[in-house]
PDB file of N, H, CA, C and O in Angstrom:
ATOM      1  N   MET A   1      37.683 -40.793  10.501  1.00  0.00           N
ATOM      2  CA  MET A   1      36.292 -40.568  10.182  1.00  0.00           C
ATOM      3  C   MET A   1      36.178 -39.423   9.170  1.00  0.00           C
ATOM      4  O   MET A   1      36.867 -38.409   9.285  1.00  0.00           O
ATOM      5  N   ALA A   2      35.294 -39.601   8.173  1.00  0.00           N
ATOM      6  H   ALA A   2      34.734 -40.424   8.079  1.00  0.00           H
ATOM      7  CA  ALA A   2      35.129 -38.589   7.125  1.00  0.00           C
ATOM      8  C   ALA A   2      34.348 -37.387   7.657  1.00  0.00           C
ATOM      9  O   ALA A   2      33.524 -37.490   8.565  1.00  0.00           O
ATOM     10  N   LYS A   3      34.653 -36.245   7.042  1.00  0.00           N
ATOM     11  H   LYS A   3      35.322 -36.161   6.304  1.00  0.00           H
ATOM     12  CA  LYS A   3      33.938 -35.027   7.450  1.00  0.00           C
ATOM     13  C   LYS A   3      32.492 -35.100   6.947  1.00  0.00           C
ATOM     14  O   LYS A   3      32.225 -35.668   5.887  1.00  0.00           O
ATOM     15  N   SER A   4      31.568 -34.525   7.712  1.00  0.00           N
ATOM     16  H   SER A   4      31.784 -34.064   8.573  1.00  0.00           H
ATOM     17  CA  SER A   4      30.155 -34.558   7.304  1.00  0.00           C
ATOM     18  C   SER A   4      29.865 -33.437   6.304  1.00  0.00           C
ATOM     19  O   SER A   4      30.545 -32.411   6.270  1.00  0.00           O
ATOM     20  N   LYS A   5      28.845 -33.668   5.504  1.00  0.00           N
ATOM     21  H   LYS A   5      28.293 -34.501   5.532  1.00  0.00           H
ATOM     22  CA  LYS A   5      28.489 -32.695   4.467  1.00  0.00           C
ATOM     23  C   LYS A   5      27.849 -31.465   5.120  1.00  0.00           C
ATOM     24  O   LYS A   5      26.962 -31.583   5.965  1.00  0.00           O
ATOM     25  N   ASN A   6      28.319 -30.293   4.711  1.00  0.00           N
ATOM     26  H   ASN A   6      29.041 -30.198   4.025  1.00  0.00           H
ATOM     27  CA  ASN A   6      27.803 -29.062   5.305  1.00  0.00           C
ATOM     28  C   ASN A   6      26.629 -28.464   4.541  1.00  0.00           C
ATOM     29  O   ASN A   6      25.662 -28.009   5.154  1.00  0.00           O
ATOM     30  N   HIS A   7      26.699 -28.458   3.204  1.00  0.00           N
ATOM     31  H   HIS A   7      27.484 -28.828   2.707  1.00  0.00           H
ATOM     32  CA  HIS A   7      25.641 -27.785   2.441  1.00  0.00           C
ATOM     33  C   HIS A   7      25.581 -28.317   1.011  1.00  0.00           C
ATOM     34  O   HIS A   7      26.607 -28.632   0.408  1.00  0.00           O
ATOM     35  N   THR A   8      24.352 -28.412   0.478  1.00  0.00           N
ATOM     36  H   THR A   8      23.519 -28.156   0.968  1.00  0.00           H
ATOM     37  CA  THR A   8      24.185 -28.714  -0.939  1.00  0.00           C
ATOM     38  C   THR A   8      22.886 -28.099  -1.431  1.00  0.00           C
ATOM     39  O   THR A   8      21.901 -28.019  -0.697  1.00  0.00           O
ATOM     40  N   ASN A   9      22.900 -27.668  -2.682  1.00  0.00           N
ATOM     41  H   ASN A   9      23.701 -27.733  -3.279  1.00  0.00           H
ATOM     42  CA  ASN A   9      21.711 -27.087  -3.286  1.00  0.00           C
ATOM     43  C   ASN A   9      21.263 -27.950  -4.455  1.00  0.00           C
ATOM     44  O   ASN A   9      20.492 -27.502  -5.304  1.00  0.00           O
ATOM     45  N   HIS A  10      21.739 -29.170  -4.500  1.00  0.00           N
ATOM     46  H   HIS A  10      22.365 -29.534  -3.810  1.00  0.00           H
ATOM     47  CA  HIS A  10      21.485 -30.069  -5.616  1.00  0.00           C
ATOM     48  C   HIS A  10      19.988 -30.307  -5.809  1.00  0.00           C
ATOM     49  O   HIS A  10      19.281 -30.643  -4.859  1.00  0.00           O
ATOM     50  N   ASN A  11      19.512 -30.133  -7.040  1.00  0.00           N
ATOM     51  H   ASN A  11      20.087 -29.860  -7.811  1.00  0.00           H
ATOM     52  CA  ASN A  11      18.141 -30.428  -7.466  1.00  0.00           C
ATOM     53  C   ASN A  11      17.092 -29.435  -6.969  1.00  0.00           C
ATOM     54  O   ASN A  11      15.932 -29.527  -7.373  1.00  0.00           O
ATOM     55  N   GLN A  12      17.458 -28.500  -6.116  1.00  0.00           N
ATOM     56  H   GLN A  12      18.400 -28.425  -5.788  1.00  0.00           H
ATOM     57  CA  GLN A  12      16.462 -27.585  -5.549  1.00  0.00           C
ATOM     58  C   GLN A  12      15.895 -26.645  -6.618  1.00  0.00           C
ATOM     59  O   GLN A  12      14.699 -26.354  -6.620  1.00  0.00           O
ATOM     60  N   ASN A  13      16.752 -26.173  -7.522  1.00  0.00           N
ATOM     61  H   ASN A  13      17.724 -26.409  -7.520  1.00  0.00           H
ATOM     62  CA  ASN A  13      16.317 -25.260  -8.572  1.00  0.00           C
ATOM     63  C   ASN A  13      15.352 -25.956  -9.526  1.00  0.00           C
ATOM     64  O   ASN A  13      14.348 -25.374  -9.937  1.00  0.00           O
ATOM     65  N   ARG A  14      15.655 -27.182  -9.871  1.00  0.00           N
ATOM     66  H   ARG A  14      16.470 -27.655  -9.537  1.00  0.00           H
ATOM     67  CA  ARG A  14      14.786 -27.950 -10.771  1.00  0.00           C
ATOM     68  C   ARG A  14      13.427 -28.187 -10.119  1.00  0.00           C
ATOM     69  O   ARG A  14      12.388 -28.046 -10.764  1.00  0.00           O
ATOM     70  N   LYS A  15      13.441 -28.545  -8.842  1.00  0.00           N
ATOM     71  H   LYS A  15      14.285 -28.660  -8.318  1.00  0.00           H
ATOM     72  CA  LYS A  15      12.195 -28.779  -8.110  1.00  0.00           C
ATOM     73  C   LYS A  15      11.341 -27.505  -8.063  1.00  0.00           C
ATOM     74  O   LYS A  15      10.119 -27.554  -8.203  1.00  0.00           O
ATOM     75  N   ALA A  16      12.011 -26.373  -7.864  1.00  0.00           N
ATOM     76  H   ALA A  16      13.004 -26.334  -7.751  1.00  0.00           H
ATOM     77  CA  ALA A  16      11.295 -25.100  -7.752  1.00  0.00           C
ATOM     78  C   ALA A  16      10.642 -24.709  -9.069  1.00  0.00           C
ATOM     79  O   ALA A  16       9.563 -24.116  -9.073  1.00  0.00           O
ATOM     80  N   HIS A  17      11.282 -25.033 -10.181  1.00  0.00           N
ATOM     81  H   HIS A  17      12.158 -25.515 -10.177  1.00  0.00           H
ATOM     82  CA  HIS A  17      10.783 -24.610 -11.487  1.00  0.00           C
ATOM     83  C   HIS A  17       9.804 -25.600 -12.119  1.00  0.00           C
ATOM     84  O   HIS A  17       9.221 -25.296 -13.160  1.00  0.00           O
ATOM     85  N   ARG A  18       9.611 -26.763 -11.526  1.00  0.00           N
ATOM     86  H   ARG A  18      10.084 -27.010 -10.681  1.00  0.00           H
ATOM     87  CA  ARG A  18       8.691 -27.746 -12.120  1.00  0.00           C
ATOM     88  C   ARG A  18       7.278 -27.190 -12.217  1.00  0.00           C
ATOM     89  O   ARG A  18       6.598 -27.384 -13.225  1.00  0.00           O
ATOM     90  N   ASN A  19       6.838 -26.502 -11.175  1.00  0.00           N
ATOM     91  H   ASN A  19       7.390 -26.345 -10.357  1.00  0.00           H
ATOM     92  CA  ASN A  19       5.519 -25.861 -11.212  1.00  0.00           C
ATOM     93  C   ASN A  19       5.629 -24.370 -11.500  1.00  0.00           C
ATOM     94  O   ASN A  19       4.637 -23.645 -11.434  1.00  0.00           O
ATOM     95  N   GLY A  20       6.813 -23.923 -11.814  1.00  0.00           N
ATOM     96  H   GLY A  20       7.619 -24.512 -11.868  1.00  0.00           H
ATOM     97  CA  GLY A  20       7.025 -22.518 -12.137  1.00  0.00           C
ATOM     98  C   GLY A  20       7.121 -21.654 -10.894  1.00  0.00           C
ATOM     99  O   GLY A  20       6.404 -21.867  -9.915  1.00  0.00           O
ATOM    100  N   ILE A  21       8.014 -20.678 -10.944  1.00  0.00           N
ATOM    101  H   ILE A  21       8.597 -20.506 -11.738  1.00  0.00           H
ATOM    102  CA  ILE A  21       8.119 -19.729  -9.845  1.00  0.00           C
ATOM    103  C   ILE A  21       7.214 -18.568 -10.213  1.00  0.00           C
ATOM    104  O   ILE A  21       7.466 -17.862 -11.189  1.00  0.00           O
ATOM    105  N   LYS A  22       6.153 -18.368  -9.428  1.00  0.00           N
ATOM    106  H   LYS A  22       5.948 -18.942  -8.634  1.00  0.00           H
ATOM    107  CA  LYS A  22       5.144 -17.357  -9.743  1.00  0.00           C
ATOM    108  C   LYS A  22       5.290 -16.149  -8.832  1.00  0.00           C
ATOM    109  O   LYS A  22       5.723 -16.264  -7.686  1.00  0.00           O
ATOM    110  N   LYS A  23       4.918 -14.976  -9.368  1.00  0.00           N
ATOM    111  H   LYS A  23       4.567 -14.882 -10.300  1.00  0.00           H
ATOM    112  CA  LYS A  23       4.895 -13.758  -8.555  1.00  0.00           C
ATOM    113  C   LYS A  23       3.661 -13.818  -7.661  1.00  0.00           C
ATOM    114  O   LYS A  23       2.653 -14.409  -8.048  1.00  0.00           O
ATOM    115  N   PRO A  24       3.721 -13.226  -6.488  1.00  0.00           N
ATOM    116  CA  PRO A  24       2.530 -13.221  -5.632  1.00  0.00           C
ATOM    117  C   PRO A  24       1.419 -12.389  -6.267  1.00  0.00           C
ATOM    118  O   PRO A  24       1.682 -11.381  -6.922  1.00  0.00           O
ATOM    119  N   LYS A  25       0.174 -12.823  -6.064  1.00  0.00           N
ATOM    120  H   LYS A  25      -0.039 -13.643  -5.532  1.00  0.00           H
ATOM    121  CA  LYS A  25      -0.963 -12.104  -6.630  1.00  0.00           C
ATOM    122  C   LYS A  25      -1.104 -10.764  -5.926  1.00  0.00           C
ATOM    123  O   LYS A  25      -0.915 -10.657  -4.715  1.00  0.00           O
ATOM    124  N   LYS A  26      -1.439  -9.742  -6.708  1.00  0.00           N
ATOM    125  H   LYS A  26      -1.592  -9.828  -7.692  1.00  0.00           H
ATOM    126  CA  LYS A  26      -1.630  -8.405  -6.143  1.00  0.00           C
ATOM    127  C   LYS A  26      -3.126  -8.133  -6.048  1.00  0.00           C
ATOM    128  O   LYS A  26      -3.851  -8.206  -7.041  1.00  0.00           O
ATOM    129  N   PHE A  27      -3.570  -7.823  -4.847  1.00  0.00           N
ATOM    130  H   PHE A  27      -2.981  -7.764  -4.041  1.00  0.00           H
ATOM    131  CA  PHE A  27      -4.973  -7.526  -4.623  1.00  0.00           C
ATOM    132  C   PHE A  27      -5.179  -6.016  -4.559  1.00  0.00           C
ATOM    133  O   PHE A  27      -4.252  -5.267  -4.251  1.00  0.00           O
ATOM    134  N   ARG A  28      -6.393  -5.579  -4.850  1.00  0.00           N
ATOM    135  H   ARG A  28      -7.146  -6.187  -5.100  1.00  0.00           H
ATOM    136  CA  ARG A  28      -6.702  -4.147  -4.851  1.00  0.00           C
ATOM    137  C   ARG A  28      -6.488  -3.549  -3.458  1.00  0.00           C
ATOM    138  O   ARG A  28      -5.864  -2.499  -3.314  1.00  0.00           O
ATOM    139  N   HIS A  29      -7.012  -4.229  -2.442  1.00  0.00           N
ATOM    140  H   HIS A  29      -7.520  -5.082  -2.560  1.00  0.00           H
ATOM    141  CA  HIS A  29      -6.855  -3.751  -1.071  1.00  0.00           C
ATOM    142  C   HIS A  29      -6.149  -4.828  -0.257  1.00  0.00           C
ATOM    143  O   HIS A  29      -6.698  -5.903  -0.015  1.00  0.00           O
ATOM    144  N   GLU A  30      -4.946  -4.527   0.151  1.00  0.00           N
ATOM    145  H   GLU A  30      -4.501  -3.653  -0.046  1.00  0.00           H
ATOM    146  CA  GLU A  30      -4.180  -5.467   0.953  1.00  0.00           C
ATOM    147  C   GLU A  30      -4.787  -5.544   2.354  1.00  0.00           C
ATOM    148  O   GLU A  30      -5.229  -4.532   2.897  1.00  0.00           O
ATOM    149  N   SER A  31      -4.806  -6.719   2.924  1.00  0.00           N
ATOM    150  H   SER A  31      -4.447  -7.541   2.483  1.00  0.00           H
ATOM    151  CA  SER A  31      -5.385  -6.909   4.251  1.00  0.00           C
ATOM    152  C   SER A  31      -4.575  -6.163   5.306  1.00  0.00           C
ATOM    153  O   SER A  31      -3.351  -6.074   5.216  1.00  0.00           O
ATOM    154  N   THR A  32      -5.272  -5.630   6.304  1.00  0.00           N
ATOM    155  H   THR A  32      -6.267  -5.702   6.377  1.00  0.00           H
ATOM    156  CA  THR A  32      -4.583  -4.915   7.381  1.00  0.00           C
ATOM    157  C   THR A  32      -4.353  -5.820   8.588  1.00  0.00           C
ATOM    158  O   THR A  32      -3.833  -5.376   9.612  1.00  0.00           O
ATOM    159  N   LEU A  33      -4.738  -7.079   8.467  1.00  0.00           N
ATOM    160  H   LEU A  33      -5.161  -7.439   7.635  1.00  0.00           H
ATOM    161  CA  LEU A  33      -4.519  -8.022   9.564  1.00  0.00           C
ATOM    162  C   LEU A  33      -3.028  -8.195   9.812  1.00  0.00           C
ATOM    163  O   LEU A  33      -2.267  -8.451   8.879  1.00  0.00           O
ATOM    164  N   GLY A  34      -2.620  -8.060  11.038  1.00  0.00           N
ATOM    165  H   GLY A  34      -3.238  -7.852  11.795  1.00  0.00           H
ATOM    166  CA  GLY A  34      -1.214  -8.244  11.386  1.00  0.00           C
ATOM    167  C   GLY A  34      -0.370  -7.005  11.176  1.00  0.00           C
ATOM    168  O   GLY A  34       0.833  -7.033  11.434  1.00  0.00           O
ATOM    169  N   MET A  35      -0.978  -5.901  10.707  1.00  0.00           N
ATOM    170  H   MET A  35      -1.956  -5.878  10.498  1.00  0.00           H
ATOM    171  CA  MET A  35      -0.223  -4.661  10.530  1.00  0.00           C
ATOM    172  C   MET A  35      -0.015  -3.989  11.880  1.00  0.00           C
ATOM    173  O   MET A  35      -0.679  -4.313  12.864  1.00  0.00           O
ATOM    174  N   ASP A  36       0.914  -3.054  11.901  1.00  0.00           N
ATOM    175  H   ASP A  36       1.453  -2.790  11.101  1.00  0.00           H
ATOM    176  CA  ASP A  36       1.250  -2.320  13.112  1.00  0.00           C
ATOM    177  C   ASP A  36       0.030  -1.537  13.614  1.00  0.00           C
ATOM    178  O   ASP A  36      -0.500  -0.702  12.881  1.00  0.00           O
ATOM    179  N   PRO A  37      -0.426  -1.791  14.849  1.00  0.00           N
ATOM    180  CA  PRO A  37      -1.628  -1.120  15.366  1.00  0.00           C
ATOM    181  C   PRO A  37      -1.504   0.401  15.414  1.00  0.00           C
ATOM    182  O   PRO A  37      -2.476   1.117  15.175  1.00  0.00           O
ATOM    183  N   LYS A  38      -0.301   0.888  15.724  1.00  0.00           N
ATOM    184  H   LYS A  38       0.489   0.306  15.918  1.00  0.00           H
ATOM    185  CA  LYS A  38      -0.079   2.337  15.809  1.00  0.00           C
ATOM    186  C   LYS A  38      -0.291   2.973  14.429  1.00  0.00           C
ATOM    187  O   LYS A  38      -0.887   4.044  14.310  1.00  0.00           O
ATOM    188  N   PHE A  39       0.205   2.297  13.402  1.00  0.00           N
ATOM    189  H   PHE A  39       0.688   1.428  13.499  1.00  0.00           H
ATOM    190  CA  PHE A  39       0.046   2.781  12.027  1.00  0.00           C
ATOM    191  C   PHE A  39      -1.425   2.775  11.624  1.00  0.00           C
ATOM    192  O   PHE A  39      -1.910   3.733  11.022  1.00  0.00           O
ATOM    193  N   LEU A  40      -2.143   1.687  11.959  1.00  0.00           N
ATOM    194  H   LEU A  40      -1.749   0.909  12.449  1.00  0.00           H
ATOM    195  CA  LEU A  40      -3.553   1.565  11.589  1.00  0.00           C
ATOM    196  C   LEU A  40      -4.400   2.642  12.267  1.00  0.00           C
ATOM    197  O   LEU A  40      -5.320   3.193  11.663  1.00  0.00           O
ATOM    198  N   ARG A  41      -4.082   2.932  13.521  1.00  0.00           N
ATOM    199  H   ARG A  41      -3.335   2.484  14.012  1.00  0.00           H
ATOM    200  CA  ARG A  41      -4.811   3.958  14.270  1.00  0.00           C
ATOM    201  C   ARG A  41      -4.605   5.321  13.608  1.00  0.00           C
ATOM    202  O   ARG A  41      -5.553   6.085  13.430  1.00  0.00           O
ATOM    203  N   ASN A  42      -3.365   5.612  13.251  1.00  0.00           N
ATOM    204  H   ASN A  42      -2.595   4.991  13.396  1.00  0.00           H
ATOM    205  CA  ASN A  42      -3.054   6.884  12.603  1.00  0.00           C
ATOM    206  C   ASN A  42      -3.740   6.968  11.238  1.00  0.00           C
ATOM    207  O   ASN A  42      -4.241   8.024  10.852  1.00  0.00           O
ATOM    208  N   GLN A  43      -3.757   5.855  10.518  1.00  0.00           N
ATOM    209  H   GLN A  43      -3.350   4.998  10.832  1.00  0.00           H
ATOM    210  CA  GLN A  43      -4.390   5.812   9.199  1.00  0.00           C
ATOM    211  C   GLN A  43      -5.887   6.093   9.313  1.00  0.00           C
ATOM    212  O   GLN A  43      -6.467   6.777   8.469  1.00  0.00           O
ATOM    213  N   ARG A  44      -6.503   5.558  10.364  1.00  0.00           N
ATOM    214  H   ARG A  44      -6.033   5.002  11.049  1.00  0.00           H
ATOM    215  CA  ARG A  44      -7.929   5.763  10.579  1.00  0.00           C
ATOM    216  C   ARG A  44      -8.236   7.250  10.799  1.00  0.00           C
ATOM    217  O   ARG A  44      -9.193   7.787  10.241  1.00  0.00           O
ATOM    218  N   PHE A  45      -7.409   7.899  11.619  1.00  0.00           N
ATOM    219  H   PHE A  45      -6.631   7.462  12.072  1.00  0.00           H
ATOM    220  CA  PHE A  45      -7.613   9.325  11.891  1.00  0.00           C
ATOM    221  C   PHE A  45      -7.358  10.170  10.645  1.00  0.00           C
ATOM    222  O   PHE A  45      -8.065  11.148  10.403  1.00  0.00           O
ATOM    223  N   SER A  46      -6.358   9.799   9.859  1.00  0.00           N
ATOM    224  H   SER A  46      -5.784   9.004  10.055  1.00  0.00           H
ATOM    225  CA  SER A  46      -6.042  10.578   8.653  1.00  0.00           C
ATOM    226  C   SER A  46      -7.155  10.436   7.618  1.00  0.00           C
ATOM    227  O   SER A  46      -7.464  11.393   6.907  1.00  0.00           O
ATOM    228  N   LYS A  47      -7.759   9.252   7.526  1.00  0.00           N
ATOM    229  H   LYS A  47      -7.508   8.475   8.104  1.00  0.00           H
ATOM    230  CA  LYS A  47      -8.875   9.048   6.600  1.00  0.00           C
ATOM    231  C   LYS A  47     -10.079   9.885   7.027  1.00  0.00           C
ATOM    232  O   LYS A  47     -10.799  10.431   6.191  1.00  0.00           O
ATOM    233  N   LYS A  48     -10.285   9.977   8.344  1.00  0.00           N
ATOM    234  H   LYS A  48      -9.700   9.533   9.024  1.00  0.00           H
ATOM    235  CA  LYS A  48     -11.405  10.741   8.878  1.00  0.00           C
ATOM    236  C   LYS A  48     -11.230  12.227   8.562  1.00  0.00           C
ATOM    237  O   LYS A  48     -12.210  12.931   8.319  1.00  0.00           O
ATOM    238  N   GLY A  49      -9.991  12.701   8.563  1.00  0.00           N
ATOM    239  H   GLY A  49      -9.194  12.130   8.760  1.00  0.00           H
ATOM    240  CA  GLY A  49      -9.698  14.111   8.321  1.00  0.00           C
ATOM    241  C   GLY A  49      -9.808  14.516   6.860  1.00  0.00           C
ATOM    242  O   GLY A  49      -9.992  15.695   6.558  1.00  0.00           O
ATOM    243  N   ASN A  50      -9.699  13.562   5.956  1.00  0.00           N
ATOM    244  H   ASN A  50      -9.549  12.604   6.201  1.00  0.00           H
ATOM    245  CA  ASN A  50      -9.759  13.869   4.523  1.00  0.00           C
ATOM    246  C   ASN A  50     -11.201  13.930   4.038  1.00  0.00           C
ATOM    247  O   ASN A  50     -12.072  13.219   4.540  1.00  0.00           O
ATOM    248  N   LEU A  51     -11.438  14.790   3.057  1.00  0.00           N
ATOM    249  H   LEU A  51     -10.731  15.368   2.650  1.00  0.00           H
ATOM    250  CA  LEU A  51     -12.777  14.920   2.481  1.00  0.00           C
ATOM    251  C   LEU A  51     -12.967  13.942   1.333  1.00  0.00           C
ATOM    252  O   LEU A  51     -12.004  13.479   0.722  1.00  0.00           O
ATOM    253  N   LYS A  52     -14.232  13.636   1.053  1.00  0.00           N
ATOM    254  H   LYS A  52     -15.014  14.012   1.549  1.00  0.00           H
ATOM    255  CA  LYS A  52     -14.561  12.803  -0.103  1.00  0.00           C
ATOM    256  C   LYS A  52     -14.299  13.639  -1.363  1.00  0.00           C
ATOM    257  O   LYS A  52     -14.385  14.866  -1.306  1.00  0.00           O
ATOM    258  N   PRO A  53     -13.979  12.999  -2.503  1.00  0.00           N
ATOM    259  CA  PRO A  53     -13.624  13.746  -3.716  1.00  0.00           C
ATOM    260  C   PRO A  53     -14.656  14.801  -4.130  1.00  0.00           C
ATOM    261  O   PRO A  53     -14.274  15.901  -4.529  1.00  0.00           O
ATOM    262  N   ALA A  54     -15.951  14.490  -4.043  1.00  0.00           N
ATOM    263  H   ALA A  54     -16.261  13.597  -3.719  1.00  0.00           H
ATOM    264  CA  ALA A  54     -16.986  15.446  -4.451  1.00  0.00           C
ATOM    265  C   ALA A  54     -16.956  16.690  -3.560  1.00  0.00           C
ATOM    266  O   ALA A  54     -17.045  17.818  -4.044  1.00  0.00           O
ATOM    267  N   LYS A  55     -16.828  16.463  -2.249  1.00  0.00           N
ATOM    268  H   LYS A  55     -16.756  15.546  -1.855  1.00  0.00           H
ATOM    269  CA  LYS A  55     -16.778  17.588  -1.310  1.00  0.00           C
ATOM    270  C   LYS A  55     -15.500  18.392  -1.506  1.00  0.00           C
ATOM    271  O   LYS A  55     -15.487  19.613  -1.348  1.00  0.00           O
ATOM    272  N   GLN A  56     -14.434  17.695  -1.850  1.00  0.00           N
ATOM    273  H   GLN A  56     -14.444  16.704  -1.979  1.00  0.00           H
ATOM    274  CA  GLN A  56     -13.144  18.352  -2.064  1.00  0.00           C
ATOM    275  C   GLN A  56     -13.238  19.325  -3.242  1.00  0.00           C
ATOM    276  O   GLN A  56     -12.735  20.446  -3.167  1.00  0.00           O
ATOM    277  N   LEU A  57     -13.885  18.892  -4.334  1.00  0.00           N
ATOM    278  H   LEU A  57     -14.294  17.981  -4.396  1.00  0.00           H
ATOM    279  CA  LEU A  57     -14.057  19.744  -5.513  1.00  0.00           C
ATOM    280  C   LEU A  57     -14.940  20.948  -5.196  1.00  0.00           C
ATOM    281  O   LEU A  57     -14.664  22.064  -5.637  1.00  0.00           O
ATOM    282  N   ALA A  58     -16.009  20.710  -4.424  1.00  0.00           N
ATOM    283  H   ALA A  58     -16.233  19.804  -4.066  1.00  0.00           H
ATOM    284  CA  ALA A  58     -16.909  21.800  -4.051  1.00  0.00           C
ATOM    285  C   ALA A  58     -16.167  22.829  -3.201  1.00  0.00           C
ATOM    286  O   ALA A  58     -16.335  24.035  -3.382  1.00  0.00           O
ATOM    287  N   ARG A  59     -15.352  22.343  -2.281  1.00  0.00           N
ATOM    288  H   ARG A  59     -15.216  21.363  -2.134  1.00  0.00           H
ATOM    289  CA  ARG A  59     -14.573  23.220  -1.394  1.00  0.00           C
ATOM    290  C   ARG A  59     -13.578  24.037  -2.207  1.00  0.00           C
ATOM    291  O   ARG A  59     -13.377  25.221  -1.937  1.00  0.00           O
ATOM    292  N   ALA A  60     -12.953  23.409  -3.204  1.00  0.00           N
ATOM    293  H   ALA A  60     -13.116  22.447  -3.424  1.00  0.00           H
ATOM    294  CA  ALA A  60     -11.978  24.097  -4.053  1.00  0.00           C
ATOM    295  C   ALA A  60     -12.660  25.194  -4.867  1.00  0.00           C
ATOM    296  O   ALA A  60     -12.117  26.290  -5.011  1.00  0.00           O
ATOM    297  N   ALA A  61     -13.849  24.904  -5.398  1.00  0.00           N
ATOM    298  H   ALA A  61     -14.290  24.014  -5.281  1.00  0.00           H
ATOM    299  CA  ALA A  61     -14.599  25.889  -6.177  1.00  0.00           C
ATOM    300  C   ALA A  61     -14.993  27.072  -5.297  1.00  0.00           C
ATOM    301  O   ALA A  61     -14.949  28.227  -5.722  1.00  0.00           O
ATOM    302  N   GLU A  62     -15.376  26.761  -4.072  1.00  0.00           N
ATOM    303  H   GLU A  62     -15.412  25.823  -3.727  1.00  0.00           H
ATOM    304  CA  GLU A  62     -15.751  27.795  -3.098  1.00  0.00           C
ATOM    305  C   GLU A  62     -14.564  28.719  -2.813  1.00  0.00           C
ATOM    306  O   GLU A  62     -14.704  29.941  -2.791  1.00  0.00           O
ATOM    307  N   ARG A  63     -13.406  28.114  -2.596  1.00  0.00           N
ATOM    308  H   ARG A  63     -13.292  27.121  -2.614  1.00  0.00           H
ATOM    309  CA  ARG A  63     -12.183  28.885  -2.322  1.00  0.00           C
ATOM    310  C   ARG A  63     -11.816  29.758  -3.519  1.00  0.00           C
ATOM    311  O   ARG A  63     -11.415  30.911  -3.363  1.00  0.00           O
ATOM    312  N   LYS A  64     -11.960  29.187  -4.717  1.00  0.00           N
ATOM    313  H   LYS A  64     -12.286  28.250  -4.844  1.00  0.00           H
ATOM    314  CA  LYS A  64     -11.622  29.921  -5.941  1.00  0.00           C
ATOM    315  C   LYS A  64     -12.526  31.143  -6.093  1.00  0.00           C
ATOM    316  O   LYS A  64     -12.064  32.220  -6.469  1.00  0.00           O
ATOM    317  N   ALA A  65     -13.816  30.970  -5.799  1.00  0.00           N
ATOM    318  H   ALA A  65     -14.191  30.094  -5.494  1.00  0.00           H
ATOM    319  CA  ALA A  65     -14.781  32.065  -5.904  1.00  0.00           C
ATOM    320  C   ALA A  65     -14.430  33.188  -4.929  1.00  0.00           C
ATOM    321  O   ALA A  65     -14.484  34.364  -5.287  1.00  0.00           O
ATOM    322  N   THR A  66     -14.071  32.825  -3.701  1.00  0.00           N
ATOM    323  H   THR A  66     -14.027  31.869  -3.411  1.00  0.00           H
ATOM    324  CA  THR A  66     -13.710  33.854  -2.709  1.00  0.00           C
ATOM    325  C   THR A  66     -12.418  34.559  -3.105  1.00  0.00           C
ATOM    326  O   THR A  66     -12.273  35.763  -2.890  1.00  0.00           O
ATOM    327  N   ARG A  67     -11.488  33.816  -3.678  1.00  0.00           N
ATOM    328  H   ARG A  67     -11.606  32.838  -3.852  1.00  0.00           H
ATOM    329  CA  ARG A  67     -10.216  34.399  -4.112  1.00  0.00           C
ATOM    330  C   ARG A  67     -10.445  35.407  -5.241  1.00  0.00           C
ATOM    331  O   ARG A  67      -9.852  36.486  -5.250  1.00  0.00           O
ATOM    332  N   GLU A  68     -11.314  35.043  -6.194  1.00  0.00           N
ATOM    333  H   GLU A  68     -11.796  34.167  -6.187  1.00  0.00           H
ATOM    334  CA  GLU A  68     -11.627  35.930  -7.316  1.00  0.00           C
ATOM    335  C   GLU A  68     -12.381  37.174  -6.847  1.00  0.00           C
ATOM    336  O   GLU A  68     -12.174  38.271  -7.366  1.00  0.00           O
ATOM    337  N   ALA A  69     -13.262  36.987  -5.856  1.00  0.00           N
ATOM    338  H   ALA A  69     -13.431  36.096  -5.435  1.00  0.00           H
ATOM    339  CA  ALA A  69     -14.017  38.120  -5.311  1.00  0.00           C
ATOM    340  C   ALA A  69     -13.067  39.111  -4.634  1.00  0.00           C
ATOM    341  O   ALA A  69     -13.244  40.323  -4.755  1.00  0.00           O
ATOM    342  N   LYS A  70     -12.070  38.601  -3.928  1.00  0.00           N
ATOM    343  H   LYS A  70     -11.926  37.616  -3.830  1.00  0.00           H
ATOM    344  CA  LYS A  70     -11.081  39.458  -3.265  1.00  0.00           C
ATOM    345  C   LYS A  70     -10.221  40.186  -4.293  1.00  0.00           C
ATOM    346  O   LYS A  70      -9.838  41.338  -4.083  1.00  0.00           O
ATOM    347  N   ALA A  71      -9.918  39.518  -5.400  1.00  0.00           N
ATOM    348  H   ALA A  71     -10.228  38.582  -5.570  1.00  0.00           H
ATOM    349  CA  ALA A  71      -9.068  40.106  -6.437  1.00  0.00           C
ATOM    350  C   ALA A  71      -9.786  41.257  -7.151  1.00  0.00           C
ATOM    351  O   ALA A  71      -9.141  42.217  -7.573  1.00  0.00           O
ATOM    352  N   LYS A  72     -11.116  41.168  -7.289  1.00  0.00           N
ATOM    353  H   LYS A  72     -11.640  40.388  -6.946  1.00  0.00           H
ATOM    354  CA  LYS A  72     -11.896  42.205  -7.961  1.00  0.00           C
ATOM    355  C   LYS A  72     -11.964  43.492  -7.137  1.00  0.00           C
ATOM    356  O   LYS A  72     -12.060  44.585  -7.695  1.00  0.00           O
ATOM    357  N   LYS A  73     -11.914  43.358  -5.805  1.00  0.00           N
ATOM    358  H   LYS A  73     -11.836  42.470  -5.352  1.00  0.00           H
ATOM    359  CA  LYS A  73     -12.027  44.536  -4.922  1.00  0.00           C
ATOM    360  C   LYS A  73     -10.849  45.461  -5.029  1.00  0.00           C
ATOM    361  O   LYS A  73     -10.806  46.487  -4.350  1.00  0.00           O
TER     362      LYS A  73
END
């Protein structure tokens, strides 16, 4: 009895390229569905702790003013 065929890749490359091999589309915000819950929970808390850009700039200006006031003394 003849040995059975173990593996072949015949025609697979041609089939794959007929419609072109495309890169996956990149979206601005990747979905969090199916992500690790522990990571998502931590991400939520870290977002809560961060300031919005406008408030961040105001806080930085405030700190700079106090630093300059201390330097003048």
